[in-house]
N, C-alpha and C positions, 0 to 999 in steps of 0.2 A: 852034902855039906856045902859044896861049891854052889849048888843050885839054890840053896836057901840064902846064901850071901847075895847072889844076883837078884833074887826076888826082893830082898830087903833094900838093895840099892835102887831098884826100880821104884819101890814105894817111896823112898826118900826123894827121888827125883820128881815123882808125881806131886808129892806134898809141896816141894819147892816151887814147882811151876804153878801150882794152885795159889800159893801165897803171892807169887809175882803177879798173877792175873788179878788177884784181889787188890793188890797195891795199885795196879794200873787203873782199875775201876774207881777206887777211892780218889786217886789223883785227878781223874777226869771229872768226878763229881765236885771236887774242891775247886778246880780251875774253871768250871762252867760259869760262875758269876762274872769272872774276868772277861768272858766273851759275850757280854750283854748286848742287846740290840740298841742301835742308835737310830732315832726317828728324825727324819728330815722333811721339812715342808717349806713352802714359800708364802710369806704374808702378803697383806694388801699392797705394800710398797714395793713388792718384787724382791725382797731380801730373803735369802735362805736362812732358815732357823734349824737348830739341832737340839735334841734332848734325848736322854736315856730312859725317860719315863713317859709312857703314853698319856698319862693324865696331864702332863704339861703341854700337850698339843691341844690347841683350841678345837672344839668340837666341829666347827665348820671346815677345818682343814684335815680331819682325821681320815676322811675317805681318800684323800690324795697323798697321805703320808707315805714315805718310803723308809723301810726298815733296813738297816745295814748292820752286819756283824763286825765288831771292832774288838780284836783281842788285845790290842796295844792301846792303852789310853792316850799315849803320846801321839798316836796316829790320827786321833779324832780331830776333825776340823774345828778351828776356833769359831766360837759364836760370832755372829755379825756384830761389829762394833756399834755401840749405841752413839747417838748424836751427842757431841760434847755439850755439857751444861754451861751455858753462858751466865755468869753472875749478873744479877739485876743491878743495873746502874742506878745510883741514887739520882733523883731529879736535880737537874742543874739549876743553880740559882739564876734568876732573871738578871740579864745584863743591866747594869746601872744606866740610867738615862744619860745621854750625852749632854754635857753642859750647853745650854742655849747661848748662842752668840748675842751679845748686847745689841739693841737696835742701832741701826746705822745712823750716824749723826752727820749732818752736813758740815763740811769744812767751813772754816771761818770765812774764806773768800766767797763761798756759796751763800752763806747767810748775809754777808754784806751785799752781794749782788742782788739777792732777793729784796733786801731792804731798799736798795737803790732802785730796783724795778718798781716797787710800790710807790716810792717817792716820785719816780718818773711818771707813773700813771696819774697820780694825784696832780702833779704839776701840769701834765698835758690836759687834764680835765679842767683845771682852773684857767689855763691859758686859752682853751677853746671857749670857755664861758666868757672870758674877758673879750676875746675876739668877736664873739657873737654880739655882745653888748656894744662894742665899738661900731660894728656894722649896722646895728639898729639905730644907733645915735646918728651916724652919717646918713642913713636912709631917711630918718625923720627930718633932719635939716634939709635934705634935698626935696622931700615931699612938700614941706611948708613953702619952700621957694618956688616950687612948681605952681602952687596956688597963688603966688604973687604976694604972699605975706613975708614979713621979715623973719628970717630964720632965727630960732633961739640960739643962745650960746651953747658951746659944746658941752659944758658941765650940766646945763639944764636939760639938753637933749639926752645926755647919758643917764640922768636921773629918771627921765620919762621912760627910757628903754629898760632901766632896771625894774621899775614898777610894772611895766608891761610883762617882763619876763616872770616876775613873781606871780602875777595874776594868771599868766599862761600855765605855770606849773600847777597852780590850784585847780584850774579848769581841767588839766590833764589828769589830775588825781581823781576828780569827781567822775569824769568820763571813764577812766580805767575801772573804778569801782562798779559803775553801771555795766561795763562789758563783762567783768568777772561774775557779776550776779546773774548773767545770762539774759538780761533784759533786752540787749541789742547786740548785733554782730559787729564787732569793731572793724571788720574788713569790708563791710557793706558800703555801697555808695552813699546812702542817706546818712549813715553814721559819720563818715568822713566829711561830707558836705556840711552837716550840722556842726561838727567840730570847728571847721574853718569859719563858718558864719559866727559862731559864738566867740571865737578868738578875735575876729574883726570888730565885733560890737564892743567887747571888753577893751581892746586897744583904743578904739575911738573914744570910749568913755574916759579913759585915762588921759588922752590928748586934750579932750575938752576940759577936763578938770584942771590940768596942769598948765595948759597954754591959753585957755580962755577962748577957744574957737567954738563956732557953732557945731552942733552934732553932725550936720551934713558934711561940713568941711572937715571935721575931725574924722569922719568915716572915710572920706577920700584920702586924707593923709594916712590913715591906717592901711588902706589898700595899697597905695603907692609904696609905703614903708615896707609892706610885706613883699611886694614884687622886687623892690631894689635889694632887700636883704637876701632873698633867694638867689638872685642873680650874682650878687657879691659872694655868697657862700659857694655857689658852683664854681665861680672863677677862682677863688682862693683854693678850693679843693683840687681843682685841676692843676693849678700852679704848684701846690705841694706835691702832688703825684708825679709831675714831670721832674721836679727837683730831686725827689727820692730816687726815681728811676735813673736819672743821670748820675747821681752819686753811686748807685749800685753798679751801673755799667762801668764807671771809672775805676771802682775798686776791683771789679772782675778783670778789667784789662790790665 
């Protein structure tokens, strides 16, 4: 009787151990997915990547992949952070054109000074022309006296000088047109000599017509008049230069 009880206890203990072993095997089978493999590889940028599925690993990195067992999902390394997405900025509107400054205007005193400068230039030109006519008139009176004839009055001599000046301007215009046309070189000796000869002939013709002298005597008067006018012009020019220089030196001192 006692032996049968012991045998029955042994069988119960064996069945209990078998059931415990079965439970352990089932628990292991259930816990197996929790211990899945983690695949690790390094991409082209040198960043480590992780995945629990082999198909997520690019084929070119599968031969170098490293598998690790991770039973605790919390212990898995975090995937490499991706680069932050920068929102696309809308195109900025072009800056408005800066307002253009109005053109600079001369102050009133500058405009007045400019007008005064023009007036001074015109007055100087007229003054120089008048001075030239006075020199020609004086030279004409002196040339007639050199020949022993009675010198004409100053008014008559001034009129003759004015006509000669107008005729000389006309001759200069004609010769200038010839030079511009390329017919002759205005700087050549023959051109300059021809210009002087033509001027003397024209001046002699004016003297002959207005004073009644013969052409030969009128030509001599024209030559003397030219020489005296040139000498007077040089003398007056030097006097003006010395005067201006003296005034400038006095102002500087």
